[in-house]
N, C-alpha and C positions, 0 to 999 in steps of 0.2 A: 631431582626435581620432584616437588611435591604437586600433585593434581588434586584439585577438589571439584565439587559439583555446586552449582548454584541453581536453585529453582527460579524459573523465568516463565514469562508468558510470550509466545510468539504472536505477533500481529501482522497478519498478511492481507495487504490491500490490493485489490484488483481495480486498477484505475484505467479509465479510458484515456488514450492519447490520440493525437492525429496521426494519419498515415504518414505524414513526413517525419514526425517524431519516431515512430516505430522503425521506418526505413534507416534513419540516422543511427538509432540504437543497434539495428542489425549490421550496420557497417562500421560499428566500433565507436561512434561518437556518443559516449556516455553523458556528456554534458547536455545533450538534446533535451532530456527531461527538465532541465532547469528553465527552459524556455516554453514548455508546454503548460498552459494554464492549469489543467487539472492535476497534473503531477506535481507542478511547483506548488499548488495548495497542499497537497498531501505532505510534501517534503517540508514545507513551512511548519506544519503542525508537529512533525517528528523533530525539527530543529528548535522548536519553542522550548520554553522553560517548564518541562514536565518529565516524567520518567521514561518516555519512549526513547529508544536508542542510547540509553545511558549505561556506558560501560566504565564509569568513574574516570578513568584516564582519557576516555573518548566520548564525545557527545554526537548525537545525531546519527548514530550507526545504523545503516540499513543496506539491504541488498535489493538490486534493481534488476529484474529479469524481463525481457520482451516476450510477448505473446499475443494471443488472440482469444476472445471470449465469444462464444457462439450462444445465441438466445432467440427465443420467439415470443415477442410480446403477446399477451393475452387481449381479448376484446376490450377489457376496461382499462388496459395500461396506457399510460401517457409517456412513452419512451423518449429518452434523450436523443436516441438515434433509431432508425428503423421505423416500421409501421406495424400496427396490431395484426397479428395473424401471419406475418412474413418472417422467416428466419433471417437473423442479422449476424454479422461477423464484425466484431469491434476490435480494433487495434488496442492493445492493452499493455500496461506496464505492471508487473506484479512487484509490489514494493513490500518487503518483510523486514520488520524491526523486532526489537525484543525489549522487555521491561522486567524488572524485579517482580517476582510472583506476589510479593507483599505490598507492592506500591498501589496507591490510589490512582487507578487509570481512568476512572469515569470522566473527568474533565477533558482529558486528551482523546478519549474515545468519542465523546460528544463533539469534539472539535472536528475530528475526522468525518464523523457522520454528516456534520453541517457543512463541510467543505466539498464533500463527494458530489459529483454532479448527477449521478444515476438516481432514478426513482426509487430503485431498491439496490443500495450499495452492497458489494460483496466484500466483507471485512471478516476475516476468520481469526479466531483466538484459540490457541492451543497451549496447553501447559507443556513445557519442555524442561530439560536440564542442560545447562551449559557448563563446559569445562572451563576451569580457571587455574592458572598457576599460582 
């Protein structure tokens, strides 16, 4: 078998979800994110006609991990949840997808930013190499 490498960009989205969605995920119900408004919006962008999650034979490829995000809004913040000056803990789905390193990601990234409900979205971009057969 021949193994090659493909340059790609990993897009890791920290997306708030309801406590019920997080509980369902932790209990093995992966479909719960489909019914959560914020997570469903992120997945809709990944599944749209763009380079995100494009593995040629497969489309809309992503990984979904349950978690929590801790933060403390500053005095000038207008947080989606929590209050200025008080630590908050947000149930979160971490959605990771990939795109070809040479793809034009700008429209898809703009769509993610527009759909994300946080005042300051946490969306990470990392250059990676993916193995292919």
